[in-house]
DRENDO-1510 file (C-alpha; in Angstrom, 1 decimal, always signed):
<recs>
REC; n; res; u; v; w
REC; 1; MET; +95.4; +113.4; +92.4 .
REC; 2; PRO; +94.2; +116.3; +90.1 .
REC; 3; THR; +92.8; +119.4; +91.7 .
REC; 4; ARG; +89.0; +119.3; +91.4 .
REC; 5; LYS; +86.3; +121.6; +92.6 .
REC; 6; ASN; +83.2; +120.1; +94.0 .
REC; 7; PRO; +82.0; +117.6; +91.4 .
REC; 8; ARG; +78.2; +117.4; +90.9 .
REC; 9; THR; +78.1; +114.0; +89.4 .
REC; 10; ILE; +80.2; +110.9; +89.1 .
REC; 11; ASP; +80.8; +111.8; +85.5 .
REC; 12; ASP; +82.2; +115.2; +86.6 .
REC; 13; TYR; +84.5; +113.5; +89.1 .
REC; 14; ILE; +85.8; +110.9; +86.6 .
REC; 15; ALA; +86.4; +113.5; +83.9 .
REC; 16; THR; +89.1; +115.2; +86.1 .
REC; 17; PHE; +91.5; +112.2; +85.8 .
REC; 18; ALA; +93.9; +110.9; +83.2 .
REC; 19; PRO; +92.3; +108.5; +80.7 .
REC; 20; ASP; +93.9; +105.4; +82.2 .
REC; 21; THR; +92.5; +106.3; +85.6 .
REC; 22; GLN; +89.1; +107.1; +84.1 .
REC; 23; VAL; +88.9; +103.6; +82.7 .
REC; 24; ILE; +89.4; +102.1; +86.2 .
REC; 25; LEU; +86.9; +104.5; +87.8 .
REC; 26; GLN; +84.3; +103.7; +85.2 .
REC; 27; LYS; +84.9; +99.9; +85.6 .
REC; 28; ILE; +84.5; +100.3; +89.4 .
REC; 29; ARG; +81.3; +102.3; +88.9 .
REC; 30; GLN; +79.9; +99.5; +86.6 .
REC; 31; THR; +81.0; +96.9; +89.1 .
REC; 32; VAL; +79.1; +98.6; +91.9 .
REC; 33; LYS; +76.0; +99.1; +89.6 .
REC; 34; ALA; +76.0; +95.4; +88.7 .
REC; 35; ALA; +76.3; +94.3; +92.3 .
REC; 36; ALA; +73.7; +96.7; +93.6 .
REC; 37; PRO; +71.4; +97.7; +90.6 .
REC; 38; ASP; +69.0; +99.5; +92.8 .
REC; 39; ALA; +71.6; +101.8; +94.4 .
REC; 40; GLU; +71.6; +105.5; +93.6 .
REC; 41; GLU; +74.7; +107.3; +92.4 .
REC; 42; THR; +75.7; +110.4; +94.3 .
REC; 43; ILE; +78.7; +112.5; +95.3 .
REC; 44; SER; +79.5; +112.7; +99.0 .
REC; 45; TYR; +82.6; +114.1; +100.6 .
REC; 46; ARG; +83.6; +115.1; +97.0 .
REC; 47; MET; +83.8; +111.3; +96.1 .
REC; 48; PRO; +81.6; +109.0; +94.0 .
REC; 49; ALA; +79.3; +107.1; +96.2 .
REC; 50; PHE; +76.3; +104.8; +96.0 .
REC; 51; LYS; +73.3; +104.9; +98.4 .
REC; 52; LEU; +70.9; +102.1; +99.1 .
REC; 53; ASP; +69.1; +102.4; +102.4 .
REC; 54; GLY; +72.0; +104.6; +103.6 .
REC; 55; MET; +75.5; +104.9; +102.1 .
REC; 56; LEU; +76.6; +101.7; +100.5 .
REC; 57; VAL; +80.2; +102.5; +99.2 .
REC; 58; TYR; +82.4; +105.4; +98.3 .
REC; 59; PHE; +85.4; +105.2; +96.0 .
REC; 60; ALA; +88.1; +107.7; +95.0 .
REC; 61; ALA; +91.3; +107.9; +93.0 .
REC; 62; PHE; +94.5; +109.1; +94.5 .
REC; 63; LYS; +98.1; +109.5; +93.3 .
REC; 64; LYS; +99.1; +105.8; +93.7 .
REC; 65; HIS; +95.8; +104.0; +94.5 .
REC; 66; ILE; +92.1; +103.7; +94.4 .
REC; 67; GLY; +90.4; +104.0; +97.8 .
REC; 68; LEU; +87.2; +102.1; +98.7 .
REC; 69; TYR; +85.2; +103.0; +101.8 .
REC; 70; PRO; +83.9; +102.2; +104.3 .
REC; 71; PRO; +86.0; +99.4; +105.9 .
REC; 72; VAL; +84.8; +95.8; +105.6 .
REC; 73; ARG; +83.5; +94.4; +108.9 .
REC; 74; GLY; +81.6; +91.4; +110.2 .
REC; 75; ASP; +82.4; +88.8; +107.5 .
REC; 76; ASP; +85.5; +86.9; +108.5 .
REC; 77; SER; +86.0; +85.4; +105.0 .
REC; 78; LEU; +85.7; +88.7; +103.3 .
REC; 79; MET; +87.9; +90.4; +105.9 .
REC; 80; ARG; +90.7; +87.9; +105.1 .
REC; 81; ALA; +90.2; +88.5; +101.4 .
REC; 82; VAL; +90.7; +92.3; +101.8 .
REC; 83; ALA; +93.4; +92.2; +104.4 .
REC; 84; ARG; +96.2; +92.8; +101.9 .
REC; 85; TYR; +94.5; +96.0; +100.7 .
REC; 86; ALA; +93.8; +97.4; +104.2 .
REC; 87; GLY; +94.9; +101.1; +104.6 .
REC; 88; PRO; +94.5; +103.5; +107.4 .
REC; 89; LYS; +91.4; +102.9; +109.6 .
REC; 90; GLY; +90.7; +99.7; +107.5 .
REC; 91; ASN; +89.7; +101.5; +104.4 .
REC; 92; LEU; +90.9; +99.7; +101.3 .
REC; 93; GLN; +93.6; +100.8; +98.9 .
REC; 94; PHE; +94.0; +99.2; +95.5 .
REC; 95; PRO; +97.5; +100.2; +94.1 .
REC; 96; PHE; +97.6; +101.2; +90.5 .
REC; 97; GLU; +100.7; +99.1; +89.9 .
REC; 98; LYS; +98.6; +95.9; +90.5 .
REC; 99; PRO; +95.5; +94.7; +88.8 .
REC; 100; ILE; +92.3; +96.2; +90.4 .
REC; 101; PRO; +90.3; +93.3; +92.0 .
REC; 102; TYR; +86.9; +94.0; +90.5 .
REC; 103; ALA; +85.5; +90.7; +91.6 .
REC; 104; LEU; +86.5; +91.5; +95.1 .
REC; 105; ILE; +84.9; +94.9; +94.9 .
REC; 106; ARG; +81.7; +93.2; +93.6 .
REC; 107; ARG; +81.8; +90.9; +96.6 .
REC; 108; ILE; +82.3; +93.8; +99.0 .
REC; 109; VAL; +79.3; +95.7; +97.5 .
REC; 110; LYS; +77.1; +92.6; +97.6 .
REC; 111; SER; +77.9; +92.1; +101.2 .
REC; 112; ARG; +76.8; +95.6; +102.0 .
REC; 113; VAL; +73.5; +95.5; +100.1 .
REC; 114; PRO; +70.7; +95.4; +102.7 .
REC; 115; VAL; +68.6; +92.2; +102.7 .
REC; 116; GLN; +65.2; +92.9; +101.4 .
REC; 117; PRO; +62.2; +91.2; +103.1 .
REC; 118; LYS; +60.4; +88.7; +100.9 .
</recs>
């Protein structure tokens, strides 16, 4: 993981990585935006994050994987789908040597979007 000072934007964060990692990070960003179009981009804990009535998701690049936070809870089907990616404390780790499961990331984000009253 590159050394980075406190990034101010998600663009600042992504720019600190190698081009191949930047592509993955941008695709995750686009996936989150598509799943939660009303979410607001931010940096929190020096990681890209999205807010929508509270923190929706965080993601970060590490030496061997992409991390996605917070842990998935409460949806048994989704918990089974993410089980193979579970890292410490239930946070998800998507290894670089395997395809990043963007459809699963979209599903996770959609499951976290608050239900809006009609």
